[in-house]
GUPABA-81643 format. One record per residue: residue in three letters; y negated, z negated, x of N, C-alpha, C in turn. Coordinates in steps of 0.02 Angstrom, whole numbers. Each point is the difference from the previous one (the first is absolute). Layout:
GUPABA-81643
r, nc2, nc3, nc1, cac2, cac3, cac1, cc2, cc3, cc1
ala, Y, Z, X, Y, Z, X, Y, Z, X
...
//
This chain:
GUPABA-81643
r, nc2, nc3, nc1, cac2, cac3, cac1, cc2, cc3, cc1
met, -4290, -4559, 5961, -33, -65, -5, -77, 9, -2
asn, -27, -39, -45, -75, 0, -3, -35, -23, 63
leu, -53, 27, 19, -39, -26, 58, -31, -65, -16
leu, -28, -8, -61, -27, -64, -21, 29, -22, -66
glu, 27, -61, -3, 24, -24, -65, -34, -67, -14
ile, -35, -4, -53, -30, -60, -25, 36, -26, -60
arg, 17, -62, -1, 38, -27, -53, -25, -69, -22
asp, -19, -3, -65, -25, -63, -30, -55, -32, 43
leu, -47, 36, 24, -52, -21, 44, -48, -43, -40
arg, -14, -62, 21, -47, -46, -34, -49, -30, 53
val, -63, 7, -11, -48, -26, 46, -51, -45, -37
ser, -11, -58, 27, -51, -46, -32, -48, -25, 55
tyr, -63, -1, -12, -48, -30, 44, -15, -74, -22
arg, -5, -39, 50, -16, -72, -13, -73, -9, 2
ile, -32, -16, -56, -70, -8, -5, -18, -63, -40
asn, -38, -44, 30, -20, -64, -30, 58, -38, -27
gly, 56, 0, 38, 57, -42, -20, 49, 32, -53
glu, -15, 60, -18, 46, 32, -47, 22, 72, 23
asp, 56, 22, -25, 25, 64, 22, -24, 55, -50
leu, -31, 52, 27, -23, 52, -45, 45, 64, 13
pro, 41, 21, -47, 46, 54, 8, -39, 66, 5
ala, 12, 38, 53, -32, 65, 14, 49, 55, -12
val, 63, -13, 18, 55, 52, -9, 57, -37, -34
arg, 26, 28, -53, 47, -37, -43, 63, 44, -12
gly, 49, -5, 47, 63, 32, -11, 0, 77, 4
val, -27, 29, 57, -3, 70, 8, 64, 28, 36
asp, 29, 53, -28, 52, 39, 35, -24, 69, 15
leu, 11, 24, 64, -30, 65, 18, 40, 26, 57
asp, 14, 69, 5, 32, 29, 52, -41, 58, 31
val, 4, 9, 62, -28, 61, 32, 51, 33, 47
gln, 11, 63, -7, 43, 33, 45, -34, 39, 53
ala, 35, 15, 55, -30, 43, 52, -23, 67, -28
gly, -59, 22, 16, -26, 65, -25, -29, -6, -68
glu, -4, -57, -28, -22, -10, -72, -69, -39, 0
thr, -42, 23, -45, -62, -34, -13, -2, -37, -63
val, -6, -66, 0, 0, -43, -60, -67, -31, -6
gly, -30, 9, -59, -67, -27, -13, 1, -62, -43
ile, -50, -41, 11, -10, -60, -42, -71, 0, -29
ala, -3, -2, -67, -65, 8, -31, -16, -66, -45
gly, -62, -7, -14, -19, -56, -43, -72, -22, 15
glu, -25, -40, -50, -66, -28, 11, -6, -48, 57
ser, -63, -15, 23, -9, -52, 50, 28, -65, -21
gly, 39, -32, 43, 25, -66, -18, 70, 3, -27
cys, 30, 59, -6, 65, 5, -32, 57, -17, 51
gly, -16, -6, 63, 48, -18, 50, 21, 57, 49
lys, -35, 55, 1, 18, 58, 43, -4, -22, 74
ser, -59, -21, 21, -10, -17, 69, 42, -56, 21
thr, 15, -48, -42, 45, -56, 15, 67, 26, 14
leu, 25, 44, -40, 63, 33, 13, 2, 35, 62
ala, -51, 36, 19, -3, 36, 63, 4, -50, 62
gly, -36, -54, -8, -3, -52, 54, 70, -33, 9
ala, 33, -8, -55, 67, -33, 1, 51, 43, 37
val, -4, 65, 1, 46, 43, 27, 7, -14, 79
leu, -58, -17, 29, -1, -15, 72, -18, -71, 16
arg, 1, -45, -51, -15, -69, 7, -69, -9, 31
leu, -51, 30, -32, -69, -2, 22, -44, -41, -46
leu, 29, -43, -36, -35, -44, -49, -23, -63, 31
pro, -49, -34, -27, -27, -63, 32, 53, -55, 5
asn, -10, -44, 49, 42, -55, 8, 0, -43, -65
gly, 55, -27, -21, 4, -44, -60, 18, 41, -62
thr, 2, 69, 5, 21, 39, -56, 73, -9, -13
arg, 18, -7, -62, 73, -9, -13, 27, 69, -20
val, 54, 21, 37, 30, 65, -14, 74, -11, -7
thr, 30, 25, -54, 73, -1, -9, 27, 69, -18
gly, 65, 4, -2, 30, 67, -15, 24, 31, 65
gln, 9, 70, -2, 20, 32, 61, -44, 63, 11
val, -15, 7, 64, -36, 62, 24, 42, 23, 58
arg, 44, 54, -11, 47, 26, 48, -28, 66, 28
leu, -14, 0, 62, -26, 57, 39, 50, 26, 45
ala, 24, 60, -11, 52, 30, 42, 60, -45, 2
gly, 16, -33, -52, 59, -44, -6, -10, -72, 21
glu, -62, -17, 27, -15, -68, 23, -44, -36, -51
asp, 9, -62, -6, -41, -41, -51, -61, -22, 38
val, -57, 24, -16, -64, -15, 35, -15, -74, -14
leu, 14, -26, -57, -25, -67, -15, 41, -55, 39
ser, 56, 19, 27, 41, -48, 38, -3, 12, 73
met, -38, 51, 23, -4, 17, 69, -36, -57, 41
ser, 24, -9, 66, -37, -42, 42, -67, 32, 17
trp, -49, -35, 28, -64, 28, 16, 8, 53, 56
gly, 47, -12, 46, 10, 50, 53, 27, 64, -25
arg, 49, -3, -50, 26, 62, -27, -53, 35, -43
leu, -39, -41, -37, -51, 29, -42, -50, 37, 45
arg, -18, -25, 54, -49, 30, 45, 29, 66, 25
ala, 63, 3, 13, 32, 62, 21, 3, 53, -55
val, 5, -24, -60, 4, 48, -58, -70, 28, -16
arg, -51, -40, -1, -68, 23, -16, -22, 56, 45
trp, -27, 53, -27, -23, 61, 33, 57, 44, 26
asn, 57, -32, 14, 57, 39, 25, 42, 30, -53
thr, 25, -45, -45, 43, 23, -58, -47, 16, -59
ala, -52, -42, -9, -45, 8, -57, -71, -13, 21
ser, -48, 33, -22, -71, -11, 17, -40, 0, -66
ile, -63, -17, 7, -43, -6, -58, -68, 31, 13
val, -28, 35, -48, -70, 27, 3, -39, -49, -48
phe, -47, -36, 30, -35, -51, -42, -53, 34, -46
gln, -19, -38, -46, -48, 26, -54, -63, 20, 30
ala, -32, -42, 40, -70, 11, 23, 7, 11, 78
ala, -6, 66, 19, 7, 14, 68, -48, -36, 48
met, -64, -8, -26, -49, -33, 44, 19, -71, 9
his, 36, -32, -45, 19, -68, 11, 66, -6, 39
gly, 41, 54, -5, 62, 2, 36, -4, 18, 73
leu, -55, 27, 20, -9, 17, 71, -45, -49, 33
asn, 15, -15, 62, -41, -45, 40, -67, 32, 23
pro, -57, -26, -22, -63, 32, 12, -22, 5, 73
val, 30, -43, 42, -25, -5, 71, 53, 36, 48
arg, 49, 32, -29, 49, 36, 44, 2, 72, -14
arg, 8, 39, 48, 0, 76, -8, 62, 20, -41
ile, -5, 55, -38, 51, 23, -41, 64, 15, 40
gly, -3, 29, 57, 59, 11, 41, 38, -61, 18
gln, -36, -53, 15, 33, -62, 19, 38, -30, -60
gln, -28, 7, -58, 33, -28, -60, 63, 37, -21
ile, -2, 67, 9, 58, 39, -16, 56, -13, 50
ala, -21, -11, 66, 50, -9, 54, 33, -69, -5
glu, -33, -47, -30, 23, -69, 0, 74, -6, -27
pro, 14, 25, -60, 69, -9, -23, 52, 38, 43
ile, -21, 53, 32, 45, 37, 47, 16, -45, 58
leu, -49, -32, 30, 12, -44, 57, 39, -63, -21
val, -9, -22, -61, 39, -60, -25, 73, 17, -2
his, 16, 60, -32, 70, 18, -12, 30, 39, 59
glu, -39, 34, 40, 23, 38, 56, -41, -18, 63
pro, 10, -59, 26, -42, -23, 58, 12, 44, 61
ala, 59, 32, 4, 14, 45, 58, -40, 61, -1
ala, -32, 17, -59, -39, 59, -5, -59, 0, 49
gly, -29, -58, 9, -61, -6, 41, -62, 20, -35
thr, -59, -21, 24, -62, 11, -32, -19, 73, -1
arg, 17, 38, 52, -21, 69, 4, 36, 42, -52
arg, 69, -11, -4, 37, 35, -48, -17, -17, -71
ala, -13, -63, -12, -20, -27, -69, -69, 33, -17
ala, -44, 5, 47, -67, 32, -16, 9, 72, -16
ala, 43, 39, 35, 12, 68, -13, 35, 8, -69
arg, 43, -49, -18, 31, 4, -68, -53, -15, -53
ala, -47, -43, 13, -54, -14, -49, -41, 63, -12
ala, -18, 36, 53, -38, 62, -6, 38, 53, -41
glu, 67, 3, 12, 42, 48, -35, 4, -18, -75
leu, 4, -63, -17, 2, -22, -67, -63, 16, -38
leu, -55, -9, 37, -69, 14, -33, 3, 77, -20
glu, 23, 41, 45, 0, 73, -10, 43, 15, -63
gln, 56, -36, -4, 47, 11, -55, -28, -18, -69
val, -45, -47, -2, -31, -20, -64, -68, 32, -10
gly, -21, 51, 43, -58, 35, -11, -63, -26, 29
val, 9, -46, 51, -60, -28, 33, 0, 23, 71
pro, -59, 26, 28, 2, 23, 69, 23, -53, 48
ala, 40, 21, 52, 29, -46, 46, -53, -40, 39
trp, -59, 33, 12, -50, -39, 37, -28, -62, -35
arg, 19, -7, -65, -22, -60, -38, 35, -61, 24
val, 50, 5, 45, 33, -62, 23, -50, -49, 28
arg, -56, 23, 24, -51, -42, 32, -54, -25, -49
ser, 7, 20, -60, -47, -20, -55, 16, -71, -25
tyr, -51, -34, -25, 6, -60, -36, 4, 15, -74
pro, 30, -45, -44, 6, 14, -69, -63, 19, -36
his, -57, -30, 19, -64, 12, -35, -28, 70, 16
glu, 29, 31, 51, -24, 69, 18, 36, 53, -41
leu, 48, -19, -44, 40, 51, -35, -18, -4, -75
ser, 10, 56, -32, -11, 1, -77, 57, -40, -32
gly, -10, -10, -62, 53, -35, -43, 67, 35, 3
gly, -2, 66, -9, 61, 41, 2, 33, -4, 69
gln, -39, 6, 52, 28, -7, 66, 32, -66, 15
arg, -32, -55, -24, 27, -66, 11, 66, -7, -36
gln, 5, 32, -62, 64, -5, -38, 54, 38, 39
arg, -17, 58, 28, 46, 37, 39, 23, -37, 65
val, -45, -41, 27, 19, -39, 56, 51, -54, -19
met, -10, -28, -60, 50, -48, -24, 67, 35, -8
ile, 1, 59, -25, 63, 36, -8, 30, 14, 70
ala, -38, 20, 45, 23, 9, 68, 34, -64, 27
met, -32, -57, -11, 27, -61, 27, 66, -11, -36
ala, 4, 14, -65, 64, -12, -36, 56, 44, 26
leu, -16, 58, 30, 51, 46, 25, 15, -12, 76
ala, -35, -47, 29, 7, -10, 71, 71, -9, 26
cys, 39, -36, -36, 68, -16, 21, 54, 38, -40
asp, -20, 53, -33, 49, 39, -40, 37, -41, -50
pro, -34, -36, -48, 34, -44, -47, 38, 43, -52
gln, 48, -33, -32, 39, 31, -55, -34, -9, -66
leu, -43, -50, -4, -36, -13, -64, -72, -14, 12
ile, -43, 29, -40, -72, -13, 2, -22, -28, -66
val, -36, -55, 1, -29, -33, -59, -74, 17, 2
ala, -26, 38, -46, -72, 19, -3, -30, -36, -57
asp, -43, -46, 16, -34, -41, -53, -72, 29, -10
glu, -4, 34, -56, -64, 31, -20, -33, 40, 59
pro, 34, 46, 29, -24, 35, 58, -61, 44, -10
thr, -15, 18, -64, -54, 46, -16, -58, -34, -33
thr, 2, -68, -7, -56, -39, -28, -68, 17, 35
ala, -52, 11, -39, -68, 10, 23, -8, 66, 42
leu, 47, 47, -4, -8, 62, 29, -24, 52, -51
asp, -42, 49, 23, -21, 54, -46, 61, 44, -17
val, -9, 40, -52, 56, 40, -26, 32, 46, 51
met, -41, 33, 41, 24, 48, 49, 44, -38, 54
val, -29, -55, 24, 35, -39, 56, 63, -28, -33
gln, -2, -26, -61, 59, -26, -34, 55, 48, -1
ala, -19, 65, -19, 53, 51, -4, 31, 13, 68
gln, -43, -1, 56, 28, 12, 64, 48, -57, 23
val, -19, -63, -15, 46, -57, 19, 62, 7, -39
leu, -2, 14, -63, 61, 7, -44, 45, 57, 26
asn, -27, 56, 17, 36, 54, 29, 35, -17, 65
leu, -37, -39, 38, 28, -27, 63, 62, -41, -11
leu, -6, -48, -49, 54, -43, -14, 63, 42, -25
arg, -16, 48, -47, 52, 44, -26, 36, 37, 54
asp, -37, 25, 51, 30, 34, 58, 47, -42, 40
leu, -25, -64, 8, 40, -46, 45, 67, -12, -33
val, 2, -14, -66, 61, -10, -36, 47, 61, 6
arg, -29, 56, -8, 40, 64, -1, 25, 17, 69
glu, -40, -6, 52, 17, 20, 66, 37, -52, 41
arg, -14, -67, -12, 33, -51, 37, 55, -35, -39
gly, 2, 7, -67, 51, -30, -39, -7, -76, -9
val, -61, -25, 10, -13, -71, -9, 2, -18, -73
gly, 6, -62, -18, -7, -21, -67, -70, -28, -6
leu, -33, 11, -54, -70, -18, -9, -7, -40, -66
leu, -25, -62, 6, -16, -41, -58, -76, 3, -7
met, -25, 32, -52, -69, 13, -10, -29, -43, -53
ile, -48, -42, 17, -33, -47, -48, -67, 30, -20
ser, -12, 4, -65, -63, 26, -23, -13, -20, -73
his, -64, -4, -22, -15, -8, -67, -14, 66, -36
asp, 3, 53, 39, -15, 67, -27, 63, 36, -17
leu, 17, 0, -66, 65, 32, -18, 1, 75, 13
ser, -58, 33, -4, 0, 72, 12, 19, 17, 71
val, -20, -41, 49, 17, 9, 67, 76, -10, 10
leu, 29, -52, -31, 72, -15, 6, 38, 55, -34
ala, -23, 23, -57, 38, 54, -35, 7, 61, 43
asp, -51, 14, 36, 3, 58, 43, 37, -7, 64
leu, 3, -62, 28, 29, -10, 66, 72, -25, -4
cys, 14, -41, -53, 62, -41, 3, 60, 31, -36
asp, 59, -13, 26, 62, 21, -31, 12, -49, -62
arg, -14, -62, 12, 8, -50, -54, -60, -45, 1
val, -17, -28, -60, -52, -47, -5, 19, -60, -41
ala, -18, -58, 25, 12, -63, -38, -67, -27, -22
val, -9, -15, -65, -65, -26, -25, 11, -74, -7
met, -49, -39, 27, 6, -73, 0, -56, -28, -47
tyr, 18, -57, -32, -46, -39, -43, 20, -70, 6
ala, -49, -42, 16, 11, -73, 2, 58, -19, 46
gly, 5, 35, 60, 49, -16, 44, 70, 27, -11
arg, 8, 42, -52, 64, 29, -16, -1, 76, -2
val, 54, 34, 9, 4, 70, -11, 15, 12, -72
val, -45, 33, -35, 11, 14, -71, 26, 70, -17
glu, -8, 48, 49, 30, 62, -8, 12, 33, 68
gln, 54, 38, 6, 14, 34, 61, 33, 70, -17
gly, -21, 52, 36, 30, 65, -18, -33, 54, 47
pro, 19, 62, -12, -32, 56, 43, -72, 1, -4
gly, -33, 12, 57, -73, -7, 3, -38, 45, -49
gly, 16, 65, -4, -37, 40, -43, 9, -15, -73
arg, 57, -19, -23, 14, -12, -70, -35, -66, -22
leu, -6, -49, 49, -31, -60, -23, -75, 12, -17
phe, -27, 50, 33, -71, 15, -14, -6, 38, -67
thr, 46, 42, -14, -7, 45, -60, 29, -30, -64
asp, 57, -39, 8, 30, -27, -59, 30, -71, 15
ala, -44, -47, 15, 22, -69, 16, 31, -30, -62
thr, 48, -46, 10, 38, -31, -56, -30, -68, -17
his, -15, -41, 49, -26, -70, -13, -73, 8, -23
pro, -25, -38, -49, -69, 5, -22, -52, -10, 57
tyr, 16, -45, 47, -49, -10, 54, -3, 59, 46
ala, 58, 31, 15, -2, 61, 42, -35, 56, -36
arg, 7, 5, -66, -35, 51, -35, -75, -12, -1
ala, -21, -64, -3, -69, -14, 5, -29, 15, 66
leu, 35, -10, 53, -23, 20, 69, -11, 76, 3
ala, 49, 36, -26, -3, 70, 0, -59, 29, -41
ala, -12, -31, -54, -57, 17, -46, -69, -9, 29
ala, -1, -45, 53, -63, -16, 31, -25, 55, 47
phe, 43, 50, 13, -22, 50, 46, -6, 67, -36
pro, -59, 31, 0, -10, 67, -31, 44, 52, 35
val, 24, 50, -38, 40, 54, 27, -41, 64, 1
ile, -7, 29, 59, -40, 58, 10, 32, 59, -44
gly, -40, 35, -36, 26, 55, -40, 25, -21, -71
asp, 3, -63, -12, 20, -24, -66, -61, -7, -44
pro, -3, 34, -59, -60, -6, -38, -12, -73, -27
ala, 56, -36, -8, -9, -72, -22, -34, -39, 52
ser, 2, 19, 65, -33, -37, 53, -75, 3, -4
arg, -27, 43, -45, -76, -1, -6, -22, -64, -29
met, 43, -34, -34, -16, -65, -26, 7, -52, 55
ala, -34, -54, -7, 5, -53, 51, 70, -28, 4
pro, 24, -13, 61, 69, -30, 7, 8, -64, -38
arg, 57, -13, -29, 7, -60, -41, 13, -62, 48
gly, -35, -52, -15, 9, -62, 38, 52, -45, -35
leu, 17, -52, 38, 49, -46, -30, -38, -67, -12
pro, -2, -23, -64, -37, -61, -13, 32, -60, 33
gly, -38, -53, 10, 27, -61, 28, 4, -1, 75
asp, 24, -53, 26, 7, -9, 72, 75, -19, 19
pro, 20, 13, 61, 66, -22, 22, 7, -74, -11
pro, 58, -27, -10, 9, -73, -11, -12, -38, 62
asp, -24, -62, -10, -3, -49, 55, 72, -20, 21
pro, 17, 7, 61, 69, -15, 21, 17, -75, -12
arg, -49, -41, -8, 13, -76, -13, 14, -10, -73
glu, -17, 49, -42, 13, -8, -71, 25, 66, -33
leu, 55, 23, 24, 29, 60, -25, 18, -8, -75
pro, -13, 47, -44, 18, -5, -68, 75, -1, -10
ser, 21, -28, -55, 71, 1, -15, 26, 66, -11
gly, 65, 14, 6, 30, 68, -13, -25, 48, 51
cys, -11, 59, -22, -26, 58, 42, -70, -19, 22
pro, -18, -1, 66, -66, -19, 20, -54, 51, -21
phe, 23, 59, -19, -48, 52, -20, -15, 1, -76
his, 38, -39, -37, -7, 9, -74, -67, -18, -30
pro, -40, -47, 32, -69, -12, -30, -48, 61, 3
arg, 16, 48, 45, -40, 60, 8, 33, 64, -26
cys, 63, -9, -23, 41, 58, -16, -15, 27, -71
pro, -13, 64, -8, -13, 28, -69, 65, 6, -39
asp, 55, -4, 32, 66, 9, -34, 38, -69, -9
ala, -36, -54, 13, 32, -64, -1, 26, -19, -69
val, 58, -34, -4, 28, -27, -65, 15, -73, 12
val, 21, -32, -49, 12, -74, 4, 46, -19, 58
val, 54, 37, 8, 46, -17, 51, -23, 6, 71
cys, -56, 40, 8, -31, 6, 65, -28, -66, 29
gly, -23, -42, -42, -25, -62, 18, 57, -55, 11
glu, 61, 19, -14, 53, -47, 5, 49, 19, 55
thr, 7, 62, 16, 51, 25, 45, -31, 39, 60
asp, 17, -21, 63, -26, 31, 57, 58, 51, 19
val, -7, 64, -21, 53, 49, 14, 4, 24, 68
arg, 59, 3, 28, 9, 26, 69, 3, 77, -2
leu, 2, 31, 59, 3, 72, 3, 67, 24, -30
arg, -7, 56, -41, 59, 29, -31, -7, 73, 2
glu, 57, 37, -12, 0, 72, 5, -51, 30, -54
ala, -42, 48, 26, -47, 32, -42, 5, 77, 6
gly, 60, 21, 22, 7, 73, 11, 31, 12, 66
pro, 11, 64, 20, 28, 17, 64, -45, -26, 57
asp, 31, -44, 43, -36, -24, 60, -64, -40, -20
arg, -2, -29, -58, -59, -36, -21, 20, -69, -30
thr, -40, -49, 14, 8, -64, -32, -64, -27, -20
ala, -2, -46, -53, -66, -27, -26, 18, -68, -28
ala, -47, -45, 2, 8, -70, -24, -34, -3, -69
cys, 27, 27, -53, -35, 1, -65, 52, -4, -52
val, -14, -38, -54, 47, -8, -55, 12, 63, -40
his, -48, 49, 8, 5, 63, -37, 42, 50, 38
val, 26, -18, 60, 35, 48, 42, 74, -16, 3
gly, 42, 48, -8, 70, -6, 18, 48, -27, -53
val, -25, -35, -51, 40, -23, -52, -37, 6, -69
thr, 35, -3, -53, -30, 8, -66, -36, -61, -16
gln, -48, 2, -46, -40, -54, -20, 46, -52, -34
glu, 49, 23, -36, 44, -50, -34, 39, -42, 48
arg, 23, 31, 55, 36, -38, 48, -41, -49, 35
glu, -63, 16, 11, -42, -42, 39, -35, -54, -46
gly, 8, 12, -68, -28, -48, -45, -78, 3, -7
ile, -26, 63, 9, -72, 8, -6, -20, -5, -72
arg, -56, -32, -14, -21, -7, -70, -77, 0, 1
//
């Protein structure tokens, strides 16, 4: 059984009296011991998807579909049950560690808090010892339990967030842009830490990032999102080297490859902007920017279809002949 099963997830924000679709019919699975990445431009719905997994979206947000965590539907849970699941069955590493940590509380207190919530019998002394142990595990000196967030570097704060996520030994960790604004060396250290956690603890990891090169290196599978939908899904490394969907190929082309003579040229950009969710184009939402667009692309919004072993893509050029699809 999958640790996380997302089926036909749809999320809309209510703004100025109208619903703005942020996630539009996403299906996704994560197994124990597996790392699944989600890539895409800003505004494609990555962080909204992450927030929906643990119902961390603003009040008034409309969410439909299914989010099954360890066999339970998160969207239909009572608040009491949801509180028991958060940090215990699944936890989250937020995008901005400085914003995710309380600036007026010591690091040790913040790591100990979920332990005391889910294991009140542990007591403050045992929870504090566990917080120090977790800091050591993520590469931060134990004495830092008495530090405040502003006294730590960016990399140390991100490691503290990971320590908090591990406090109650969850089965699933959702990491929303955990390496944003970190320098290359610290980024590599954080990614190696996440990789070790998956391998040694067997947790499932849902990794959100706009950096396809990071996901290709870390993830077993990657889903590429555009305009609230998954447009391609497949093995992480292959999506970076030979993406099938034109948008996924454009993302890969935006990153230079070390050692590739062609990378001496400037990375290729993608013309145009992501569509306004209030005015999505007809047919495939990517077709106004797509170099491979044909007439039918403006008429038919193709769903994900087989694009090879363990790969799917939402493109009229994939999986069927042009004659069967009516391309002209």
